[in-house]
N, C-alpha and C positions, 0 to 999 in steps of 0.2 A: 520603459522596458526594463525594469528592477532586476529581473532574472535573466538579461543577456548574455548569452555564453556558459549558461546552466545546462546540464542534461539531465533529465529525469526519466528512469525507467518505471512505466504504470504496466504492472503485471495484469494479464488477461488467462482465464480459461474457460470454459462452457460454463453456461449459466452464471457469468457475470451480472452482477446488479447494474443494469444499463446506465441509470444517472450516476453510481457510483464511480463510473469509468469517464463517460462523456463530460461532466461537469468539471471536476480537475484536469482533462485533457485540454479543453478548451481554455479555461481559466490559466491553468499553468503558460500556454502560449499566448493569452494576451499579455502576460509579463514576460514575454520573451523567451521564455525558457523553449528549448527543445525536449518535447515530449516522443520517448520511444514506447510503442506499445510492444509490450514483451511477453512472449509465450511460454508457458510452463514447457512446451516442447511435444505435446501430445496431438496437435492438429496445425494445419496451413491456416486456418479461419475457426473462430469461435463466434457462437450465438450467445446474445444476452439472454436473463431471463424472460425478456419481452420479446426476443426474436431480432434484435438487431444484431447483424453480423460484423464483426471486425477483423482484419487481418492483421497479425502482429508483424512488425518491421525485423525482430530478430528473436531469438530463442534465448531462454534464461541462458541454455550452456554456452551460448556464444558472446555472450556480454560479460565481459571483467568489472569488477566493482568498482576498480580504479578509473575507469572511463566513466564513471555515471557521478552526479553530485546527490541525487536522493533517488529513494523507491516508494512508491504507492502502491498498497495492496487492497484491490477493493472488496466488496462484500457480494452477496448474493450466494449461491452454492460453489461458486468457483474457488474459495479458499480450501475446500474440502478435495479439489482437484490441485490445486496448486501444492499442497502440504504434501503429497505423493511426488513432487519433483525435487530430487535431490539438488538438481542444478538451481532450481527457484530458491530453495530453502537456502544453500550457500549463498546465493547473491543477496538475500534478505539479510542473512547473518553478516556477512563481511563489510556490507554498506554500515549498517549498525556498529559494529567493531571498529570501523573506520571513524566513528563518530558522526558520520552524514545522517540527514533525517531521513528515518523511516516512518511511513503513516500507513495506519491500517483502519478502513471503517467497518463497521455492521459486524459481518461474520469473519472479517479478516483476521480478528486474534487467532482463529484456528491454525492459521500460516503462521503468525508471529509465534505461537506455542510451540508448534513443530520445529520452527528455527532456533529456538532455544532461547528467545531474548526477551520473553516478559518475566522471569522470574526476580521478585524484589522490586519491580516497576510498577508505578503507578499508572493504570490503564481505565478504559471503560471499553466498551464492546456492546453489538446487541444484546440483550436482557437475555435471550435464551442461551446465549453462551458465557454466561457470568460464571456458573460453576466450573466450567473448563478453565476460563482464565485464573479463578481462585485458585483451584486444584495445581495450577500449574506453578503458582507462587506469585502472580499478580496482586497487587491491593488494587481491586476494582472500586471505582468510583462512578455512579451515575453522573453525567454531565454530557453537555455537548461536545466537548473537545476537551480531552487531557493531553497536557504535554509535561513528559517526565525526560529531562537530557534532551535525547536526540529522537525519541519514541512520541510518535502523535498518533493519537486514537480518538474515534468518535464512534456515536451508536447506530445513525440510520442516515436515510437519504435529507432528511431534514435537518440534519447537522453539518450540511456539506457547504456552506458560507462559511462557518467557523472552522469546520477543518481547514478548508482552502487557504482562510486567511493565517491559521497557525501554521501549515506548510509553508505557504510562503514567505512568512517571517522567519521561520528556521533556514529556510535557502537563502534570505538576505543576510542573516547573520554569519554564514559561513562566507569568506573573503575566498 
């Protein structure tokens, strides 16, 4: 239980990519982390792209960055909704600025861009938003996982094993 005592916020919104939420959710629990599904605040329950419903434990507005040890933003279409939530963007930005791990996979780059944390950072994402990442100042690289300081990014559900290993590694490094 290498992450015992750690709390991770896993952001969710409508049309999240089901695997990009569920895989890290259970993988982090296997490591002993307390994983909170945190909604952007638009609903009491959210459905994934493939129809899997999830109920958040809290809204982004009710989670203080000081109370969590890391945040994950999944892909799907959810990041387009997450980026519209000032509270979710504040949470992402504050966690990042505190030097805690922030991870995004697939289309999560949209929320990372809107949170203002990709400029000057080496990142990856789903290939369709490469231009968005580059135009926001990121140094984009095509790789299964890219770690630049406390920012961890991956491209697609196929990258989930590497994504979770990198996030778990970053969480272990923080005492």
